[in-house]
N, C-alpha and C positions, 0 to 999 in steps of 0.2 A: 719632321714626321710626315709620312705619306698618308694621304687619305684617299688615294685612288683605289679602284677596284682591284682585287687580287689578280695577279698574273703569275706566270711561271717564275718571274724574277722578283716580284713584289712579295713582301711578307703577307701571310694569310691571317686575316682577322677572324677570330672565333665567332660562331653563331651564338645567339642568345635571344631569349624571349624578353629580356629585361633591357629596354632601350630608352633613351631620352634624347631630346634635342640639345643642341649646343647652348641655347639660351637657358634651358633648365639646368644644365650642368654649370653654366656660368653663375647662375643665381646661388646654387649650392656652394660653389667654390668661394665666392665672395663672402658668404655667410661663415664658411669654415675659417676663412682668413680674418674674420671679424672686421670686414670692410663694408661700411654702410653705403648704400646708394640712396641719394635723395632725389626726389622728383620736384623740380621747380620749373614752372612755365611749360609743363608738358615734356620736359627733357629729363632723362635719368642721368644724374651727375655723380661721379665717383671721385671723392677727395683722396688723392694719392699721398701716402706717407712720403716723407722727404727722401727716404732711402730708395724709393722706387721711381722717383721723378726722372732720374737720369735715363731710364729705359724709354721715356717718352719725351725726349728732347727738352727736359727740364719742366715739363708741364706739371702743374699741381692738381689739375682737374681733368677727368676724362668724361666724355659724353658717350653713353652706351645705348644701343637699341635693344632694351630688355623687354619690349612689348611684343606680343605675338602679332604678326601681320595677317592680313586677310587671306593670303595664300598659304599661310602656315609655314613660311620659311623663317627659321629662327637664326640664320647665320648671316650671310652677306645680303644686304638689301638689293632688290632689283633696281633698274634705272628709274622705273616709274615710282617705286616706293621711295627712293632717294629724293626724287623730285618733290614728292608729297611732303617728305620730312623737311626739305629745304623751304618749301612754301610755308610750312607751318612754323618752323623754328628759325629759318634763315641762317642756320648754322650747320647744314648737312655736311659740309666739308670737314667739320671737326669731329664727326661721330665715328667712333671706332667700329670696326667690323669684328664679329665674334667667331669666325671660323678659326680652327685651331692652328692654322698656318699663318694667321695674321699676327701682327705685332702684339696685340692684346692677348690673343689666344696663347701664344708662346710664353708670354710673361706670366699668364695665369697658371699654366701648367708648371712652370719653373718655380713659382712661389709655393704651390702645393707640395711639390717634391722636396722643397727646401725644409719642410716640416719634419722630414725624416723618411726612412725607407717605407713607412706606411703611415697614412694620416689617421689618427685615432678619432673615432666617432662612436655614437651609440644610437639605437633606434629612438625616434622622437617620442613615441608613446609607450615607453617601457617603464614599469614600476622601478623606482630607484631606492626605495626604503622599505624596511620591514613593515612599517605601519601601512604602507600602500597594499602590501600583500594581506596583512591581517584584516583590514577593513573589507577587502573584496571577498575574503573567505567567510568572515563572521556573518555577513549579511545573509548567507544562504541557509543558516541553521536556526531552528527554534528549539530551545531547551526549557521544558516546563519546570519551573521552580529552581532553575540553575543558570549557569552561564558557560560561555565558551571563551577560551583564551589561548594564547600561544604557549606551547610548552617548549619552544625553541624554534628558531628560524635562521637559516644561513643563506645569504645571497652570494653567489660565486660568479665572477665574470669569465666568460669563455670568448676567445677571439675567433671571429669569422672574417674571412678575407673577401674583399671586393676588388677585382681587377677591372679597370676601365680601359676600353680600347676605342680609338677613333676609327670610324668606318664610313663608307658611302653606301647609300641605299636609294636607288632610283635617282641618282645624280645629286642627292642631298646629303649633307653631313649629319652624322648621328653618333651617339656614344652608346657602346654596348658594354654591359656589365656581366662578369662571370663571378659566381660566388663559390667559396670553398669553406667547408665546416672546420671546426677547431681540430678535428682528427684528420684533416687532409682530404676528406671525401667531398664529392660534389653535393651541392644543396639543391633539393627539388624545388621546382617553381612554387609549389604550394607553400613549402616552408619559408621560402624567401618572403612571400607576402605575409604569412602568419607572424613571422618574427619582426616584420617591419624593416627588413634590410635595405629597402629602397628609400624609405623616409627616415633619413638619419640627421643628426644634429651634432654640433661640436660638443666635446666634453669640456665643460667650463673649468672644473678643477683638474688636478693631476689625473691623467688616465691610468688604468691598471698597468702594472709592469709585466713585461714579457722578455725573456732572455733573447739575446741576439741570435743564438743558435736555433731556438725554437721558432723565432720569427722567420729566419732564413729557410728553415725546413718547411714552414707553412707556405712561404712564397714559392718555393720550389714545387710544392704540391699544387699550388694554384696555377703555375705555368703549365704543369702537366695536364691538369683538368682542362685548361683553356685550349691547349693543343688538341686534346681529344674531341673537342666540340667543332672543329673545323670540318668542312666538307671537301676540301681540296684533295684530289687524287694524284697531284703532282709530287712524285717522290723527292724532287729537288726543292720543293717549296719550304720556306721557313716560317715558323709561327711569329706573328707580330708581337712586339714588346708592349706590355701594358703602359698606357699613357700615365695613369695614376694608380697607386695601390692604396686602398683604404682598409683599416683594421676596425671592424665593427664589433664593439664589446657588448655581448649579449648576456644578460643576467639569468642565472639559473637559481631557483629557490628550492630549498628542502627544509623540512622541519616536521613538526607535529602539532596538531590541535588537541587541546584538552577540554573535555566536557565534564563539568563538575555539578553534581546535585547533592546537596547535603555533605556527607563525609566521603562520598564515593566519586572517583574520577576514572574516566576511560579516555583513551587516546586514539587519534587517527593520524597516521603519517601522511605527508604529502611531498611531492617532488615533481618538478617540471620547469620548463622555461617560464620565467616570471611573467612575460607578456601573455602567455597562453594558459597560465594556471587557472583552473576552475575548481570550485568546491566539489568534492566527491561525497556521496552519501556515506554515513557511518554504517558499518556492517557489524551486527552484534555477534559476539563469539558464541553466546548461548542459543539464541533463536535462529541465527543465520539470516535474519531479515535485514534489509538495507533501507535507510530513510534519512531525510534531513531534519526530521522531527523526533526529538528524544525526550524520554520521561523516565521516571524511576518507580519501582515497586515500593510497597510499604517497608520492606526489609532492606531497601537501599540498592537494589540491582538496577543498573541503567540499561535500558534497551530502547528499541524503536517504539514510538508512541502506539502504533497499531498492534503491537505485540503484548500490550499490558491491558489486563481486564480485571473485573471485580468478581470475586467469589460470591455467588448469590446465596451462600449459606452464612458466611462470616462477614461479608462486606470488605474483605481485605483486598488491596490492590496487589496483584501478583502477575507473573508471566502467564500469558495465555496457554502456553504449553503445559503448565502445571495444573490446569483445570481439566476435569472430565465431565461428560454430560451424563446426568442421571437418566437411566433408561426408562424410569417411571414418570418423573416430573419434567424432564427436559432441562432442568436447571444445570448451569455450569458451575461446578463447585470443586474445591480442593479434594484430592484423592483421599485424604484422611477422613473425610466425612462419608465415605462410601465403602461398600464391599462389592465383591464380584459375585453375581448370582451364579450358582453352580449349574443352573439349567440353561439360562440364556447366554452365559459367558459375558454378560455386559455389566458395567458398574451401576450401582444403585445406591441411593441414600440409605443409610443404616435404618432410619425410621420407616422406610418403605419396604421392609422385609416382613414376612409372615411365615408361619408353618403351613406346609401343604396339608389340607385335611385328610389326604389319603396316606402319603408316605411319611408325613410329619417332618420332612426336611425343611430347613430354613431357606426360603427362596423369595425372590422379589414378587410383589403383589401382581405385577403385570403378567406373569406366567401362570397364575392361578385362574382357572375357569371351570365352572360347573363342578366345584368341589374337588378339583384335582389339578396338579401342576402339569405342565406340558409333558414332562417325562412320564408321569403316570398315565396320561391320556394316549401316549404313543407306544405302549407296550406291544412288542412284536413277538409272534410265536417263534420258538426255537426248538431244536432237537437236543436230546440229552448229550450229544457229542459236540455241541457248541463249546469251543475252548473256554469261554467265560464261565459257562455252567459247570463244565468239568472241573474247573479250578475251585468253584464254590462247593460242589459236592465232595470234592477231595478233602476240604477242610471241615465240612459239616455233613458227615455221612448219613445222618438221619433224614436229610432232605431228599435222599434218593428214593424214599418211600412215596414221594409225591410225583404226580405226572402232569402232563399238559402244561408245560412251562411257557411263560411269556417273560420277556426281559427288555429293559431299556436301561440307559445309564446317564448319569450326570457327570460333571467334572470330578466328583469325589466318590460316588457310590454307584453300585448296581441295584436296580429295583427289579425284583423278580416276583412273579405271581404264578402259583401252581394250584392244582386241585386234586382231590381224592374223595371218591364217593360224593357226598353232598356238601363237602367242606372245601373252603378256599384258604390258601396261605399266602400272605404277603411278607416278604423278607427284604430288608434293606441292608446291603453288605458293603463295608468299606473296600474300595477298589485296591488299596495298597496293602492293608493288613488282613482283609477278609473278616474283620470283626463285624458282628451283627449290631447295627445301630437301632433297628426297629423290627419287631416281629408281631404280626397280628393275624387273627383268624376270623373267618366269616362264613356265612352260609351262601351257597350258590344262588339261592333265591332272594337274597337281600343285598343291599349296598353298604351296609354298616360293617364296621370292623371292631373286633375286640382285641385290645392290647394284651399280649402275652408277657407277663412279668418275667424279669430276668431269672427268678428262681425256678421258672418252669421252662427255661430255654432248653435244658438238657433233654427233656421229654421229646422235644421235636427235632433238635439238632443232632442228637447222638443216636 
């Protein structure tokens, strides 16, 4: 395997931001092969399995330079470093070199590739059980008077490919990694780090299964992605072959959380890479609010804590959106305890209504001032051709004998004031039916009104 710089005749090694030294690669490879290195007397010693001893002239033990040097060279020791090692250990001639073209390097790569077309691994800090997922999510929520539990969770393994290439950078050997997602696409640098694709460990038990055809398709996609990352413009150049191919099994979690308070349960689905999975706030269907803090109303509706309030009339815990503010007292109460004031158009507690001293309509106390409601105080002059008055006179022809009309209106009625000679007339007419609700007369010189009985309506209205 060549580690020289790319030329027109040499295979082109892909570029990658994911690189490591040969010593880092060797440490990972030995761990993957389940070969332990012991440090005795300041020397790293590898006990070779009997089947591998023939590759090293029958030796049962190898001495390896697996410590970083002051110069940061992790492959072949310099003369001075070799001299220092010999002075310290007196065994420098027996220490293997770690560059990939050395005896040890070639053996290490061959042993890895003997594991199969792709070495199975997994991210080192990846949740591997449903309980790991559950505990991480549960801790984020507070459920007043209830609990959170899993309503189902499935962990699915997805294969990501890591292709490793030997390269030279500034005269020193390094390993470059190219990553390919389970769908054959390139993996962003950010996702590589987030998923932990660089920090992997052996799969102790049987790895997940993958069809040979699916694996070959993924490897083909990986080679294509690697070739696309090269910067060579030589049309005759060929892409370098990966030194080792690793299959990183990444777990994806999907399921739902159940929040239960009393007899009521609501659910929150979740889905994402197990390593990246974070609790999301519950969003209420009714209020639309989102929170990690849930509570329930007295009638069992689960919602976010800040959307539940107490009715100041009944003391009942209800959704905040079910309450209205009384325009007189300011209390937040259930709508059933209020009515809409026909003058202000605002809700008001039923007990805060009174009859207007002038028009005798039932209105909220707040709109009454100086013996009249706001509508009675805001009577405006109108002409007889005003459409509203035309409509009223058309129904009650007798009113046409009166002049100098003033009018205002509420949600439900017209309030009209007229005069004739020394007398005044106040008439309250239903806006929809034109029925007269109240009829009174008075003197122009006074402020009092005399109710006209219904038996006398005809004398004035006809």
